[in-house]
N, C-alpha and C positions, 0 to 999 in steps of 0.2 A: 255501605255489606251488606245489611238491612234490607237493599231494594234487588239484591240478588240473592239475599234467603227467599223473600218471596214470589221472586223472578221464579226460580229454579219449581218452587213447592206449583205456582198455579201449572208454568212445563209437565209437572209429573205427575199432575193430577190429571193434565190433557193427556196426556200418553196412555194414563195409567184406563182413563174413560175407553177409550179406542180400544186400548185390547180388551175390557171387562165387553165391548160395545162387538166386536169382531169373535170371537171367544164362543159366546151368545151366539153369533150368530152359522157360527159354523155346526154349532151342535142341533142349531134348529132344523141347519141343512142337510145333516147328517141322518135326525131322526125321521124327514119326509122321507127323503132316497130310500132309506129304508123299506117305510110304511108305501109307496106307490111300485116300482115292483112288481109283490107280492100277489097283488090286485090284478097288478095287466098281467105277469103269467099265466092264472088260471084262467081267465075271460078268454086270454088265446087257447089254451088250454083248451079247455072246452067248444069253441069257437073249430081249431081244428081236430078235435076226435067225433062233434058232428058231422064237418066233414066229408072223413074218411066212413062213419057210417054210412051216408049218403052213397057215396064214391063204389062202396063195398056189397049194398047191395043189390041193384042191379046186376052184380059179377054172379053173385050166388044166385042168378036168377036165373042168370044164361042157361046154367048146368043141364044136360035133358036126362033123365029119368034112367035111360039104363046103362048110362056111364055112373051115375051115382053109385053103381054096386060096383062097379070096374075096381074101384080106385079099394 
């Protein structure tokens, strides 16, 4: 009986340590995933705005001077 109790204690400690380790990994992964997209989205947004500005600049220069007043 004493051996069964000792075996149960060791088995319980192993399962508890796995639960703690997996919980800490999960929390760390969630924190990492919440930090990463924000920086990437800002960079993508800045690149998109820069490319839009480059694309619009030649379009604005193609308008003839006489047509500006007509609108």
